[in-house]
C-alpha positions in Angstrom: -18.4 3.4 -11.4 -18.3 1.7 -7.8 -21.3 1.7 -5.4 -19.5 1.3 -2.2 -16.7 2.7 -1.4 -17.2 1.5 2.0 -15.4 -1.5 -0.3 -13.2 0.5 -1.6 -11.2 2.2 1.3 -10.7 -1.5 2.7 -9.0 -2.7 0.2 -6.6 0.5 0.2 -6.0 -0.1 4.3 -5.3 -4.0 3.4 -3.3 -2.6 0.8 -1.5 -0.3 3.0 -0.7 -2.5 6.2 0.3 -5.2 3.5 3.0 -2.9 3.4 3.4 -1.5 6.3 4.2 -5.8 7.2 7.4 -5.2 4.6 8.1 -2.4 6.2 8.4 -4.1 9.2 10.6 -7.2 7.8 12.9 -5.3 6.7 13.6 -3.9 10.3 13.7 -7.0 11.7 10.4 -7.0 14.0 8.6 -9.7 13.3 5.7 -9.7 15.9 4.6 -6.0 14.5 5.1 -7.6 11.2 3.3 -11.0 12.3 0.0 -8.2 14.0 -0.2 -5.9 11.1 0.0 -9.2 8.9 -3.6 -10.1 10.7 -4.8 -6.9 11.0 -4.3 -6.7 6.3 -6.6 -10.6 6.6 -9.4 -9.0 8.5 -9.3 -5.7 5.8 -9.2 -7.8 3.3 -11.6 -10.2 4.4 -14.3 -7.7 5.3 -13.6 -6.0 2.3 -14.7 -8.9 0.2 -17.6 -9.6 2.8 -19.1 -6.3 2.4 -19.5 -6.2 -0.7 
């Protein structure tokens, strides 16, 4: 079983944000996609470091 649910939540948040990046790119919103990409990278980093 998973010991640390915060890590799971951060990983889920990162995946959600990556989906937002794809959606923003399809709409042509490059600045928004860049912002969401940076947030997704921070969420992945936090998930890795939290553990």
